[in-house]
Each structure stands twice: as structure tokens, then as C-alpha cells.
N, CA and C atoms as an extended XYZ file, in Angstrom:
285
Properties=species:S:1:pos:R:3:atomname:S:1:resname:S:1:resid:I:1 pbc="F F F"
N        23.833      -39.772      102.219 N   LEU     1
C        23.312      -39.028      104.120 CA  LEU     1
C        24.058      -37.819      103.751 C   LEU     1
N        24.235      -36.965      102.911 N   ARG     2
C        24.648      -36.124      103.027 CA  ARG     2
C        23.585      -34.979      102.754 C   ARG     2
N        23.255      -35.503      101.847 N   ARG     3
C        22.199      -34.623      101.796 CA  ARG     3
C        21.075      -33.877      103.003 C   ARG     3
N        21.177      -35.273      103.465 N   GLU     4
C        19.982      -35.494      104.297 CA  GLU     4
C        20.678      -35.043      106.253 C   GLU     4
N        22.072      -33.905      105.903 N   GLY     5
C        22.717      -33.146      106.700 CA  GLY     5
C        23.025      -34.506      108.147 C   GLY     5
N        22.829      -35.993      107.853 N   TYR     6
C        23.538      -36.530      108.699 CA  TYR     6
C        25.303      -37.709      108.675 C   TYR     6
N        25.811      -37.731      109.453 N   THR     7
C        27.114      -37.788      108.847 CA  THR     7
C        27.399      -38.731      109.826 C   THR     7
N        28.666      -39.750      109.414 N   VAL     8
C        28.911      -40.663      110.706 CA  VAL     8
C        30.475      -40.864      110.371 C   VAL     8
N        31.028      -40.558      111.602 N   GLN     9
C        32.653      -40.418      111.895 CA  GLN     9
C        32.458      -41.086      112.489 C   GLN     9
N        33.265      -42.408      111.400 N   VAL    10
C        34.424      -43.243      112.245 CA  VAL    10
C        35.797      -42.769      112.422 C   VAL    10
N        36.753      -43.948      112.413 N   SER    11
C        38.573      -44.113      112.808 CA  SER    11
C        38.823      -45.199      112.451 C   SER    11
N        39.902      -44.587      111.862 N   VAL    12
C        41.040      -45.826      111.890 CA  VAL    12
C        40.667      -47.606      112.759 C   VAL    12
N        40.459      -48.504      112.647 N   ASN    13
C        40.165      -49.604      113.308 CA  ASN    13
C        38.850      -49.710      113.998 C   ASN    13
N        37.581      -48.345      113.585 N   ASP    14
C        35.848      -48.477      114.804 CA  ASP    14
C        35.803      -49.953      113.383 C   ASP    14
N        34.325      -50.138      114.278 N   TYR    15
C        33.110      -51.191      112.964 CA  TYR    15
C        32.512      -50.858      113.439 C   TYR    15
N        31.196      -50.544      112.629 N   LEU    16
C        30.090      -50.393      111.787 CA  LEU    16
C        29.534      -51.397      111.502 C   LEU    16
N        28.685      -51.248      111.964 N   ASP    17
C        27.321      -52.246      112.163 CA  ASP    17
C        25.926      -51.225      111.652 C   ASP    17
N        25.773      -51.772      109.948 N   ILE    18
C        24.624      -51.912      109.316 CA  ILE    18
C        23.552      -52.858      109.535 C   ILE    18
N        22.458      -52.038      109.564 N   TYR    19
C        20.953      -53.218      109.821 CA  TYR    19
C        20.288      -52.952      108.980 C   TYR    19
N        19.961      -53.237      107.723 N   CYS    20
C        18.798      -52.686      106.542 CA  CYS    20
C        17.692      -52.527      107.869 C   CYS    20
N        17.043      -51.630      106.611 N   PRO    21
C        15.591      -51.679      107.030 CA  PRO    21
C        15.079      -52.568      106.589 C   PRO    21
N        14.060      -53.015      107.482 N   HIS    22
C        13.003      -54.462      107.670 CA  HIS    22
C        11.509      -53.836      107.663 C   HIS    22
N        10.808      -54.731      107.269 N   TYR    23
C         9.366      -54.559      107.285 CA  TYR    23
C         8.499      -56.010      107.493 C   TYR    23
N         8.002      -56.850      108.695 N   ASN    24
C         7.726      -57.967      108.592 CA  ASN    24
C         6.525      -58.170      107.550 C   ASN    24
N         5.957      -59.471      107.939 N   GLN    25
C         4.654      -59.619      106.761 CA  GLN    25
C         3.945      -59.169      107.603 C   GLN    25
N         3.152      -58.361      108.062 N   SER    26
C         2.174      -58.053      108.179 CA  SER    26
C         2.077      -56.838      107.435 C   SER    26
N         3.543      -55.915      107.444 N   GLN    27
C         3.736      -54.703      106.869 CA  GLN    27
C         3.405      -55.267      104.813 C   GLN    27
N         4.025      -56.067      105.034 N   ARG    28
C         4.061      -56.228      103.391 CA  ARG    28
C         3.158      -55.629      102.616 C   ARG    28
N         1.754      -55.914      102.406 N   GLY    29
C         1.063      -55.637      101.794 CA  GLY    29
C         0.256      -53.920      101.861 C   GLY    29
N         1.052      -53.385      103.170 N   ALA    30
C         0.676      -52.061      103.408 CA  ALA    30
C         1.719      -51.447      102.446 C   ALA    30
N         2.568      -51.647      102.450 N   LEU    31
C         4.345      -51.636      101.590 CA  LEU    31
C         4.829      -51.993      100.938 C   LEU    31
N         4.704      -51.764       99.754 N   GLU    32
C         4.996      -51.966       98.768 CA  GLU    32
C         6.581      -52.120       98.270 C   GLU    32
N         7.359      -53.039       97.464 N   ARG    33
C         8.525      -53.229       97.123 CA  ARG    33
C         9.198      -52.054       97.274 C   ARG    33
N         8.679      -51.429       96.384 N   GLY    34
C         8.987      -49.917       95.441 CA  GLY    34
C         9.409      -48.879       96.470 C   GLY    34
N         8.499      -48.803       97.412 N   VAL    35
C         8.626      -47.616       98.531 CA  VAL    35
C         9.015      -47.790       99.800 C   VAL    35
N         9.513      -49.556       99.726 N   ALA    36
C        10.277      -49.395      100.756 CA  ALA    36
C        12.196      -49.209      100.605 C   ALA    36
N        12.124      -48.689      102.335 N   GLU    37
C        13.793      -48.087      102.308 CA  GLU    37
C        14.908      -48.326      101.722 C   GLU    37
N        15.591      -48.341      100.482 N   GLN    38
C        16.822      -49.607       99.986 CA  GLN    38
C        17.968      -48.881      100.638 C   GLN    38
N        19.533      -49.287      100.385 N   TYR    39
C        20.595      -48.560      100.639 CA  TYR    39
C        21.562      -49.570       99.907 C   TYR    39
N        22.355      -48.478       99.140 N   VAL    40
C        23.957      -49.042       98.758 CA  VAL    40
C        24.524      -48.711       98.707 C   VAL    40
N        25.709      -49.478       99.500 N   LEU    41
C        27.384      -48.778       99.573 CA  LEU    41
C        27.639      -48.947       98.288 C   LEU    41
N        29.266      -48.178       98.045 N   TYR    42
C        29.917      -48.195       97.140 CA  TYR    42
C        31.515      -47.577       97.482 C   TYR    42
N        32.185      -48.662       97.485 N   MET    43
C        33.586      -48.604       97.656 CA  MET    43
C        33.941      -48.130       96.503 C   MET    43
N        34.817      -46.193       96.988 N   VAL    44
C        35.241      -45.538       95.358 CA  VAL    44
C        36.386      -44.433       96.144 C   VAL    44
N        36.869      -44.373       94.819 N   SER    45
C        37.874      -43.706       95.745 CA  SER    45
C        37.367      -42.092       96.046 C   SER    45
N        38.786      -41.334       96.507 N   TYR    46
C        38.453      -40.473       96.896 CA  TYR    46
C        37.842      -39.283       95.852 C   TYR    46
N        38.097      -39.505       94.910 N   ARG    47
C        37.391      -38.590       93.903 CA  ARG    47
C        36.387      -38.975       93.601 C   ARG    47
N        35.591      -39.525       92.981 N   GLY    48
C        33.898      -40.727       93.514 CA  GLY    48
C        33.435      -40.012       94.571 C   GLY    48
N        34.072      -40.310       95.817 N   TYR    49
C        33.572      -39.814       96.798 CA  TYR    49
C        33.101      -38.205       96.935 C   TYR    49
N        34.136      -37.193       97.025 N   ARG    50
C        34.113      -35.934       96.425 CA  ARG    50
C        32.825      -35.597       95.514 C   ARG    50
N        32.458      -36.121       94.760 N   THR    51
C        31.552      -35.976       93.625 CA  THR    51
C        30.948      -37.274       93.551 C   THR    51
N        30.998      -37.854       94.573 N   CYS    52
C        29.489      -38.601       94.350 CA  CYS    52
C        28.613      -39.289       93.469 C   CYS    52
N        29.827      -40.064       92.983 N   ASP    53
C        29.707      -40.868       91.204 CA  ASP    53
C        30.328      -42.386       91.952 C   ASP    53
N        29.678      -42.863       91.863 N   PRO    54
C        29.674      -44.940       92.534 CA  PRO    54
C        30.624      -45.448       90.818 C   PRO    54
N        30.308      -44.287       89.399 N   GLN    55
C        30.891      -45.122       88.297 CA  GLN    55
C        32.212      -45.805       88.333 C   GLN    55
N        33.337      -46.055       88.759 N   MET    56
C        34.363      -46.401       88.919 CA  MET    56
C        34.833      -47.214       90.277 C   MET    56
N        33.718      -46.698       91.030 N   GLY    57
C        33.578      -47.942       92.302 CA  GLY    57
C        33.365      -49.050       91.936 C   GLY    57
N        32.657      -49.936       93.025 N   PHE    58
C        32.352      -50.719       93.409 CA  PHE    58
C        31.498      -51.530       94.448 C   PHE    58
N        30.314      -52.112       94.191 N   LYS    59
C        29.061      -51.956       95.046 CA  LYS    59
C        29.805      -53.537       96.392 C   LYS    59
N        29.652      -52.097       97.647 N   ARG    60
C        30.066      -53.560       98.515 CA  ARG    60
C        29.363      -54.095       99.008 C   ARG    60
N        27.913      -53.840       99.624 N   TRP    61
C        26.259      -54.542       99.919 CA  TRP    61
C        25.075      -53.584       99.387 C   TRP    61
N        24.631      -54.266       99.440 N   GLU    62
C        23.238      -53.655       98.666 CA  GLU    62
C        22.310      -53.761      100.027 C   GLU    62
N        21.174      -52.980      100.405 N   CYS    63
C        20.034      -53.062      101.286 CA  CYS    63
C        18.673      -53.634      100.266 C   CYS    63
N        19.089      -54.864       99.548 N   ASN    64
C        17.711      -54.866       99.091 CA  ASN    64
C        16.011      -55.814       98.916 C   ASN    64
N        15.996      -56.262      100.434 N   ARG    65
C        15.362      -57.245      100.826 CA  ARG    65
C        14.601      -56.962      102.274 C   ARG    65
N        13.974      -55.811      102.131 N   PRO    66
C        13.607      -55.905      103.335 CA  PRO    66
C        12.747      -56.206      103.918 C   PRO    66
N        11.924      -57.682      103.217 N   HIS    67
C        11.228      -58.498      103.939 CA  HIS    67
C        11.904      -59.382      104.212 C   HIS    67
N        13.270      -59.869      104.285 N   ALA    68
C        13.816      -60.713      104.382 CA  ALA    68
C        13.126      -61.311      105.850 C   ALA    68
N        13.229      -62.582      105.887 N   PRO    69
C        13.087      -63.658      107.056 CA  PRO    69
C        13.022      -63.543      108.278 C   PRO    69
N        12.643      -62.937      109.356 N   HIS    70
C        12.893      -62.784      110.461 CA  HIS    70
C        13.573      -62.481      111.471 C   HIS    70
N        14.697      -61.323      110.748 N   SER    71
C        15.129      -60.576      111.390 CA  SER    71
C        15.818      -59.338      109.589 C   SER    71
N        16.462      -58.087      110.395 N   PRO    72
C        17.034      -57.324      109.064 CA  PRO    72
C        18.160      -57.808      109.019 C   PRO    72
N        18.581      -57.686      107.489 N   ILE    73
C        20.243      -58.015      107.574 CA  ILE    73
C        21.119      -57.385      107.498 C   ILE    73
N        22.267      -57.639      108.254 N   LYS    74
C        23.300      -56.985      109.141 CA  LYS    74
C        24.277      -56.584      108.113 C   LYS    74
N        25.775      -55.634      108.150 N   PHE    75
C        26.418      -55.541      107.449 CA  PHE    75
C        27.361      -54.607      108.538 C   PHE    75
N        28.781      -55.335      108.388 N   SER    76
C        29.288      -55.087      108.928 CA  SER    76
C        30.985      -54.321      108.772 C   SER    76
N        31.376      -54.043      108.826 N   GLU    77
C        33.116      -52.965      107.934 CA  GLU    77
C        33.798      -52.888      109.105 C   GLU    77
N        34.943      -52.827      108.710 N   LYS    78
C        35.913      -52.578      108.944 CA  LYS    78
C        36.863      -51.580      108.709 C   LYS    78
N        36.904      -50.356      109.572 N   PHE    79
C        37.576      -49.253      109.330 CA  PHE    79
C        39.417      -49.725      109.107 C   PHE    79
N        39.813      -50.076      108.429 N   GLN    80
C        41.243      -50.488      108.875 CA  GLN    80
C        42.699      -49.606      107.569 C   GLN    80
N        43.577      -48.948      107.833 N   ARG    81
C        44.219      -48.202      107.316 CA  ARG    81
C        45.403      -49.195      106.351 C   ARG    81
N        45.516      -50.089      106.328 N   TYR    82
C        45.896      -51.468      105.541 CA  TYR    82
C        44.675      -52.537      104.984 C   TYR    82
N        44.554      -53.074      104.135 N   SER    83
C        43.861      -53.695      103.705 CA  SER    83
C        44.832      -55.416      103.818 C   SER    83
N        44.005      -56.013      104.649 N   ALA    84
C        44.447      -57.543      104.504 CA  ALA    84
C        44.755      -58.643      102.829 C   ALA    84
N        43.601      -57.877      102.103 N   PHE    85
C        44.109      -58.664      100.815 CA  PHE    85
C        45.614      -57.305       99.530 C   PHE    85
N        45.578      -57.866       99.018 N   SER    86
C        46.601      -57.026       98.347 CA  SER    86
C        45.202      -56.312       97.345 C   SER    86
N        44.781      -56.600       97.467 N   LEU    87
C        43.557      -55.012       95.681 CA  LEU    87
C        42.483      -54.669       96.983 C   LEU    87
N        42.843      -54.433       98.050 N   GLY    88
C        41.296      -53.631       99.042 CA  GLY    88
C        41.789      -52.410       98.968 C   GLY    88
N        41.166      -51.873       98.949 N   TYR    89
C        41.311      -50.479       99.716 CA  TYR    89
C        42.342      -49.891      100.815 C   TYR    89
N        42.347      -48.702      101.104 N   GLU    90
C        42.804      -48.465      101.937 CA  GLU    90
C        42.480      -47.192      102.837 C   GLU    90
N        41.725      -46.667      103.969 N   PHE    91
C        41.266      -45.873      104.520 CA  PHE    91
C        42.399      -45.140      105.134 C   PHE    91
N        42.141      -43.509      104.365 N   ASN    92
C        42.951      -42.323      105.027 CA  ASN    92
C        42.602      -41.615      105.389 C   ASN    92
N        42.823      -41.267      107.295 N   VAL    93
C        42.333      -40.523      107.962 CA  VAL    93
C        41.928      -39.006      107.851 C   VAL    93
N        40.764      -38.352      107.779 N   GLY    94
C        40.546      -37.408      107.085 CA  GLY    94
C        40.027      -37.321      105.636 C   GLY    94
N        40.000      -38.270      104.807 N   HIS    95
C        39.203      -38.818      103.245 CA  HIS    95
C        38.630      -39.441      103.316 C   HIS    95
């Protein structure tokens, strides 16, 4: 998102819904899988974010089914200061 100049601003306790790119069956023949938009979200440290390096992070979700039946795949994220999970990441305001 940073390369194109588009950003999403979120605050603690916000929800963000991501709808993956979706193409219906009639578009399937005209649009090869390799050409369809596909996105991956990595959970990384602040350093990984600043250097745009997912190597030390882990894949949170992946939009890789552009021809999913019926409707687009949706992922939801809640930005919490503290995770309910002992190994979960924490979101710091401004980072």
C-alpha cells in the first residue's frame, strides 16, 4: 500500500474488513490466475514494517482465491492494545 501512496489509518479497538479481489466465473477465461490481484498480510515487528521485510514475521492471511465460489473471501482484523493470546502481538499507537 505504501508504494502507491494509499494508506489506511486505524486506531486501537478498530476493526478492519478486507475483501479479497474476486472475479466471477464468466471472467475466469479472460483473466488468468497469474494476472488476478492477490494479497498477503504479514504480522511483523516494527523493524520488519519499517524495512518492508516479512522474513521475521508470519503470514496472517492470504488472498489467493480470486475465483472463489459465490462471493469474495473476507478477512477481519481487530487492532487491540493487548492480545488475548499469550503469544499474540501488541499494537502500539503510532507504530
